[in-house]
C-alpha positions as CSV (number, residue, x, y, z in Angstrom):
1,M,-130.4,113.8,-25.4
2,S,-131.8,111.4,-28.1
3,S,-132.1,112.3,-31.8
4,K,-135.8,112.5,-31.4
5,D,-135.5,114.9,-28.5
6,R,-133.2,117.2,-30.6
7,W,-135.7,117.0,-33.4
8,N,-138.5,118.5,-31.3
9,Q,-136.5,121.5,-30.0
10,E,-138.3,124.3,-31.8
11,E,-136.5,127.5,-32.5
12,P,-139.0,130.4,-32.5
13,L,-139.1,132.4,-35.7
14,E,-140.4,135.9,-36.3
15,P,-143.1,136.2,-39.0
16,D,-140.9,138.2,-41.3
17,Q,-138.3,135.5,-41.2
18,L,-140.5,132.8,-42.7
19,D,-139.5,133.7,-46.2
20,E,-135.9,134.8,-45.6
21,V,-133.6,134.4,-48.6
22,V,-132.1,131.0,-48.7
23,P,-128.3,131.2,-49.0
24,L,-126.3,129.5,-51.8
25,Q,-128.0,127.9,-54.8
26,V,-131.5,126.5,-55.2
27,E,-132.4,123.6,-57.5
28,S,-134.3,124.5,-60.6
29,S,-137.7,122.9,-61.0
30,W,-136.6,121.0,-64.1
31,Q,-134.0,119.3,-62.0
32,I,-136.6,117.6,-59.8
33,P,-137.5,114.2,-61.4
34,E,-140.0,113.0,-58.8
35,Q,-143.7,113.2,-59.4
36,P,-146.5,113.9,-56.9
37,G,-146.9,110.9,-54.6
38,E,-143.3,109.8,-55.0
39,V,-140.7,110.2,-52.2
40,A,-137.8,112.4,-53.0
41,R,-134.6,112.0,-51.0
42,R,-131.8,114.6,-50.7
43,V,-128.5,114.3,-48.8
44,V,-127.2,117.2,-46.8
45,D,-123.7,118.2,-47.9
46,D,-121.1,120.1,-45.9
47,S,-122.1,123.5,-47.2
48,Q,-125.6,122.9,-45.9
49,A,-124.6,122.0,-42.4
50,G,-126.6,123.9,-39.8
51,W,-129.4,124.8,-42.2
52,R,-133.0,124.7,-40.9
53,L,-135.0,121.8,-42.3
54,D,-137.6,124.2,-43.9
55,Q,-134.8,126.3,-45.4
56,F,-133.2,123.2,-46.9
57,L,-136.5,122.0,-48.4
58,A,-137.2,125.4,-49.9
59,A,-133.8,125.3,-51.6
60,K,-134.2,121.8,-52.9
61,F,-137.9,122.2,-54.0
62,P,-138.3,125.8,-55.1
63,Q,-141.8,125.3,-56.5
64,Y,-143.1,125.4,-53.0
65,S,-143.1,128.4,-50.6
66,R,-141.3,128.0,-47.3
67,V,-144.6,128.6,-45.4
68,F,-146.2,125.7,-47.3
69,L,-143.2,123.5,-46.5
70,R,-143.4,124.3,-42.8
71,K,-147.0,123.1,-42.8
72,I,-146.0,119.9,-44.4
73,I,-143.3,119.3,-41.9
74,Q,-145.5,120.2,-38.9
75,A,-148.1,117.7,-40.2
76,E,-145.5,114.9,-39.6
77,T,-146.7,112.9,-42.6
78,G,-144.6,114.0,-45.6
79,V,-141.1,114.9,-44.3
80,D,-138.5,113.1,-42.2
81,V,-134.8,113.3,-41.5
82,D,-133.0,109.9,-41.2
83,G,-136.4,108.4,-40.5
84,L,-137.5,110.8,-37.8
85,H,-140.2,113.5,-37.8
86,G,-139.9,116.9,-36.1
87,K,-139.9,120.7,-36.3
88,P,-139.2,123.0,-39.3
89,S,-136.4,124.6,-37.3
90,F,-134.4,121.4,-36.9
91,R,-130.7,122.0,-37.8
92,L,-129.3,119.6,-40.3
93,K,-126.0,117.7,-40.2
94,P,-123.8,116.7,-43.1
95,G,-124.7,113.3,-44.5
96,S,-128.3,113.3,-43.2
97,V,-131.0,112.1,-45.6
98,V,-134.1,114.3,-46.0
99,S,-137.1,112.5,-47.4
100,F,-140.0,114.4,-48.8
101,R,-143.2,113.0,-50.3
102,V,-143.8,115.2,-53.3
103,V,-147.3,116.8,-53.6
104,E,-148.9,119.1,-56.1
105,P,-147.7,122.7,-55.6
106,P,-150.5,124.8,-54.2
107,R,-151.9,127.6,-56.1
108,E,-150.7,130.4,-53.9
109,S,-150.8,133.4,-56.2
110,P,-153.3,136.0,-55.0
111,I,-156.5,136.5,-56.8
112,P,-156.5,140.1,-58.3
113,E,-159.2,142.3,-56.8
114,N,-160.2,145.7,-57.8
115,I,-159.7,147.3,-54.4
116,P,-158.9,151.1,-54.5
117,L,-155.3,152.0,-53.6
118,D,-154.0,155.3,-52.3
119,I,-150.6,155.5,-54.0
120,L,-148.4,158.1,-52.4
121,Y,-145.4,157.6,-54.7
122,E,-144.6,155.5,-57.8
123,D,-141.8,155.0,-60.3
124,D,-140.5,152.1,-62.5
125,D,-139.0,150.3,-59.5
126,L,-141.2,150.8,-56.5
127,A,-144.3,152.3,-55.1
128,V,-145.4,153.6,-51.6
129,V,-149.0,152.8,-50.7
130,N,-151.1,154.3,-47.9
131,K,-152.5,151.1,-46.5
132,P,-155.9,151.5,-44.8
133,A,-156.7,150.0,-41.5
134,D,-158.5,146.6,-41.4
135,M,-156.5,145.4,-44.4
136,V,-154.3,142.3,-44.1
137,V,-151.1,142.6,-46.1
138,H,-151.0,139.1,-47.5
139,P,-153.4,136.1,-47.3
140,S,-153.6,134.1,-44.1
141,R,-156.0,131.9,-42.2
142,G,-159.4,133.7,-42.2
143,H,-158.2,136.4,-44.6
144,W,-158.0,135.0,-48.1
145,S,-159.6,138.0,-49.9
146,G,-159.5,141.7,-49.5
147,T,-155.8,141.7,-48.9
148,L,-153.2,144.3,-50.0
149,V,-151.5,141.7,-52.3
150,S,-154.8,141.1,-54.1
151,A,-155.2,144.8,-54.7
152,L,-151.6,145.0,-55.8
153,A,-152.0,142.1,-58.2
154,Y,-154.9,144.0,-59.9
155,H,-153.3,147.4,-60.1
156,F,-149.7,146.3,-60.8
157,A,-150.3,143.2,-62.9
158,G,-147.0,141.7,-64.0
159,Q,-145.1,144.5,-62.4
160,L,-144.3,143.1,-58.9
161,S,-141.2,141.5,-57.5
162,S,-141.2,137.7,-56.9
163,N,-138.5,137.5,-54.2
164,R,-140.9,136.5,-51.5
165,G,-142.8,133.9,-53.5
166,P,-146.1,133.8,-55.4
167,A,-148.2,134.5,-52.3
168,R,-146.5,137.9,-51.5
169,P,-145.7,139.7,-54.8
170,G,-144.1,143.0,-54.2
171,I,-144.1,142.8,-50.4
172,V,-140.9,144.0,-48.8
173,H,-142.1,144.6,-45.2
174,R,-145.4,144.5,-43.3
175,L,-147.8,146.5,-41.3
176,D,-150.3,145.0,-38.8
177,R,-153.8,144.6,-40.0
178,D,-155.2,147.5,-38.0
179,T,-152.2,149.8,-38.5
180,S,-152.6,152.2,-41.4
181,G,-150.0,154.1,-43.3
182,A,-147.1,154.0,-45.7
183,I,-145.8,150.7,-47.0
184,I,-143.2,150.2,-49.7
185,I,-143.9,147.9,-52.7
186,A,-141.2,146.5,-55.0
187,K,-142.0,146.4,-58.7
188,N,-139.1,144.2,-59.7
189,D,-136.7,141.8,-58.1
190,Q,-133.7,144.1,-58.3
191,A,-135.5,146.9,-56.4
192,H,-136.7,144.3,-53.9
193,A,-133.2,143.1,-53.2
194,G,-132.0,146.7,-52.8
195,L,-134.8,147.6,-50.4
196,A,-134.3,144.5,-48.4
197,A,-130.7,145.4,-48.0
198,L,-131.7,148.9,-46.8
199,F,-134.0,147.3,-44.2
200,E,-131.3,144.8,-43.1
201,T,-128.8,147.6,-42.5
202,K,-131.4,149.9,-40.8
203,K,-131.1,152.6,-43.5
204,I,-134.9,153.0,-43.9
205,Q,-136.4,155.2,-41.3
206,K,-140.1,154.7,-40.4
207,E,-142.0,157.3,-38.3
208,Y,-145.3,156.3,-36.7
209,F,-148.1,158.4,-35.1
210,A,-149.9,157.0,-32.1
211,I,-152.6,158.1,-29.8
212,V,-152.1,156.6,-26.3
213,L,-153.8,156.5,-23.0
214,G,-151.8,158.5,-20.4
215,N,-149.0,161.0,-20.5
216,L,-145.2,160.4,-20.6
217,N,-143.4,162.0,-17.7
218,A,-140.7,163.4,-20.0
219,D,-141.0,164.8,-23.4
220,R,-138.9,162.0,-24.9
221,E,-138.0,158.5,-24.0
222,I,-136.0,155.6,-25.5
223,V,-137.1,152.1,-24.7
224,D,-134.3,149.5,-25.1
225,K,-135.9,146.2,-24.1
226,P,-135.8,142.8,-25.8
227,I,-139.1,141.4,-27.1
228,G,-140.1,137.7,-27.2
229,L,-143.2,135.6,-27.3
230,H,-145.7,136.1,-24.5
231,P,-145.3,133.2,-22.0
232,R,-149.1,132.4,-22.0
233,F,-150.8,134.1,-25.0
234,R,-149.6,132.9,-28.4
235,V,-151.0,135.9,-30.3
236,K,-149.1,138.4,-28.1
237,M,-145.5,139.5,-27.7
238,A,-143.9,140.7,-24.4
239,I,-140.9,142.3,-22.9
240,A,-138.5,139.4,-22.4
241,E,-135.8,138.7,-19.9
242,P,-132.3,139.6,-21.2
243,T,-131.3,136.0,-20.5
244,D,-134.1,134.6,-22.7
245,P,-132.2,132.9,-25.7
246,N,-135.2,133.5,-27.9
247,A,-135.6,137.2,-27.2
248,K,-134.8,139.8,-29.8
249,P,-133.2,143.1,-29.0
250,A,-135.6,146.0,-29.7
251,Q,-135.2,149.8,-29.4
252,T,-137.8,152.5,-30.0
253,Y,-137.6,156.3,-29.6
254,F,-140.7,158.1,-28.4
255,E,-141.5,161.8,-28.4
256,T,-144.6,163.5,-27.1
257,I,-146.4,165.6,-29.8
258,E,-149.5,166.8,-27.8
259,R,-150.8,166.2,-24.3
260,F,-154.4,166.0,-23.3
261,R,-156.2,165.1,-20.1
262,G,-155.7,161.3,-20.0
263,F,-154.3,161.0,-23.5
264,S,-151.3,161.9,-25.6
265,T,-150.2,161.8,-29.2
266,M,-146.7,160.4,-29.8
267,K,-144.1,160.2,-32.5
268,C,-142.6,156.7,-32.6
269,L,-139.3,155.9,-34.3
270,P,-138.5,152.1,-34.2
271,K,-134.8,151.4,-34.5
272,T,-135.5,147.7,-35.0
273,G,-138.4,145.9,-36.6
274,R,-139.8,143.3,-34.1
275,T,-143.4,142.1,-34.2
276,H,-145.7,144.4,-32.3
277,Q,-142.6,146.4,-31.2
278,I,-144.2,149.9,-30.8
279,R,-147.3,148.4,-29.1
280,V,-145.3,146.4,-26.6
281,H,-142.9,149.2,-25.8
282,L,-145.6,151.7,-25.3
283,T,-147.5,149.3,-23.0
284,S,-144.2,148.8,-21.0
285,L,-144.3,152.6,-20.4
286,G,-147.8,152.4,-19.1
287,L,-149.1,154.1,-22.3
288,P,-151.1,151.5,-24.2
289,I,-152.2,152.6,-27.7
290,L,-155.8,153.8,-27.7
291,C,-158.2,151.1,-28.9
292,D,-155.5,148.4,-29.0
293,K,-157.6,145.5,-27.7
294,L,-154.7,143.1,-27.6
295,Y,-152.5,145.2,-25.3
296,G,-154.8,147.9,-24.0
297,G,-158.0,146.0,-23.3
298,R,-160.4,148.2,-25.3
299,A,-161.2,148.1,-29.0
300,E,-163.3,151.3,-29.4
301,I,-164.0,154.7,-28.0
302,T,-166.9,157.2,-28.4
303,V,-167.4,160.9,-28.3
304,E,-169.4,160.6,-25.1
305,E,-166.5,158.9,-23.4
306,L,-164.2,161.8,-24.2
307,Q,-166.8,164.2,-23.0
308,G,-167.0,162.3,-19.7
309,K,-170.7,161.6,-20.0
310,V,-170.2,157.8,-19.7
311,D,-167.5,155.5,-18.2
312,R,-164.5,155.4,-20.3
313,F,-164.0,151.7,-19.5
314,P,-167.5,150.1,-19.1
315,K,-167.7,147.1,-16.9
316,K,-168.3,143.6,-18.3
317,H,-171.7,142.0,-18.4
318,A,-172.5,139.2,-16.0
319,N,-171.8,136.7,-18.8
320,G,-168.2,138.0,-19.0
321,Q,-168.6,139.7,-22.3
322,E,-167.3,143.2,-22.7
323,A,-169.9,145.9,-22.5
324,V,-170.2,147.9,-25.7
325,A,-169.8,151.6,-25.2
326,Q,-172.9,153.7,-26.0
327,G,-172.7,156.8,-28.1
328,R,-171.1,158.1,-31.3
329,L,-168.3,155.9,-32.3
330,L,-165.0,157.7,-32.9
331,L,-162.5,154.9,-33.3
332,A,-162.7,151.1,-33.6
333,R,-159.1,150.1,-34.2
334,Q,-155.6,150.7,-32.7
335,A,-154.6,154.3,-33.0
336,L,-151.3,153.6,-34.8
337,H,-150.4,155.0,-38.2
338,A,-147.2,154.7,-40.3
339,R,-147.0,158.4,-41.1
340,K,-143.6,158.8,-42.8
341,I,-141.0,156.6,-44.4
342,T,-137.6,157.9,-45.5
343,F,-135.0,156.1,-47.6
344,T,-132.5,156.3,-50.4
345,H,-133.9,155.0,-53.7
346,P,-132.0,151.7,-54.3
347,R,-131.4,152.4,-58.0
348,T,-131.3,156.2,-58.5
349,G,-129.8,157.2,-55.1
350,Q,-132.5,159.8,-54.7
351,E,-133.4,160.6,-51.1
352,L,-137.2,160.0,-50.6
353,E,-139.3,161.2,-47.8
354,I,-142.9,160.1,-48.2
355,E,-145.7,161.0,-45.8
356,A,-149.1,159.3,-45.5
357,P,-151.8,161.7,-44.2
358,L,-153.8,160.8,-41.1
359,P,-156.9,158.8,-42.0
360,S,-160.2,160.2,-41.1
361,D,-160.8,158.1,-38.0
362,L,-157.6,159.2,-36.4
363,Q,-158.0,162.8,-37.5
364,N,-161.6,162.8,-36.0
365,T,-160.3,161.3,-32.8
366,L,-157.5,163.9,-32.6
367,D,-160.0,166.7,-33.2
368,A,-162.3,165.4,-30.4
369,L,-159.3,165.2,-28.0
370,R,-158.5,168.9,-28.8
371,Q,-162.2,169.8,-28.2
372,Y,-163.0,167.8,-25.1
373,R,-159.7,166.9,-23.4
374,A,-157.5,170.0,-23.9
375,L,-155.3,170.9,-20.9
C-alpha cells in the first residue's frame, strides 16, 4: 500500500469525539511566529506518534478549533504531511513534517441571544437546563442562530467553561435537535473536567421517556448491539455487524411504562452514549419512536389518527411526496425526552437527581393515548 493510499484511509469519528481533549501539551498562541498566509511546519516527535492529524494540528495551533482544522484538511489546500494531502484521521509517524498554511482564526464564538431558558438547577459550578425540542445545541450548517449555546452565552455571560472551544461554551454533552429534556452545562473549566470524567466512567445516569409504535412482548428488555454508520444513508446510524471494525458497542435498558392499542410509553436507560443510540435500538426491537421521521418514517400525528377516523399512515401522493395528515396536530417531532439525570456533583460530592417535566406536546399526546387508545 502506498503512502497516498494510507493517507486516504478514513477512520470514522463519532460527533462527540470531534473535540476530545488532546493529550500532552499544546503550544501557546504566542509561541506561533507564522502570520496568515505563511506556511508553518512542525515535526512529529516520538511522543506524538500515532496521533491523528487533526489532533496534532489542534495541539500545535490552539487558536483554531479542531472542527475548523478538519475542514481545512478536507479541503486539501492548506495542510499536508511530507508533501501529501489526505484525511483528518491520518495517523502520524515520528519524523514526519506537517505543513499548514496559516489563516485568520474564524470568529466562532456564539452570538448571545435572549432566548428563554428553563433552568432546572444551578449553582456556582454547573446548571441543568430543560432544552426544548427543535433547538440545536451548538451552531452547525443551517443552524447558526437560535442555538442553546447562543442562549447560554446571553444568560451566563462570562460564566461558561471553555474546554470545548469558543464555539461550544459550557457544553459537556449533547441532545439531538428534536429531543427535549435535561442537559448539563459547565460554568467553569474545573467543573467541566469533573463532569467529563463522570461521563467517561459512566457515572452519570440518564433516563429518557419515549412514546413508541407497538408493544414490547416483555415488560423489560436489554439491547446489547453495536452501532455504526448506516451503509447507505450518511445521516443515519444502524445496528452493525460485530466484526465491523468501526462499530461501537452500545447497550440500552428498556422498561414498559404504559401500554396502549398500538403504542407504548417506555423508560430508556442508555448504558453507553452512541449517536442516535436509543432511536436505533428501539427500531431494532420493532418499536420506532413515534414521529421519528428518520427511523420511523413519519414526522407527525393527529388526534383524528389516534381516534381511528383517518389512516394512521397516509399514502404518498403520485409525485412521491408524503401526504400530510389531516386533523388536529398532536405531535410534530420525535417523542423522546431526557426526563432525568442523576450524578455526583464533581466539587461538593452531593448526589443530584434532576428531573425535567414532560413538555406540553408529549403530555398532550400521552393524554390522547389514554383517552383514545386505552386497552
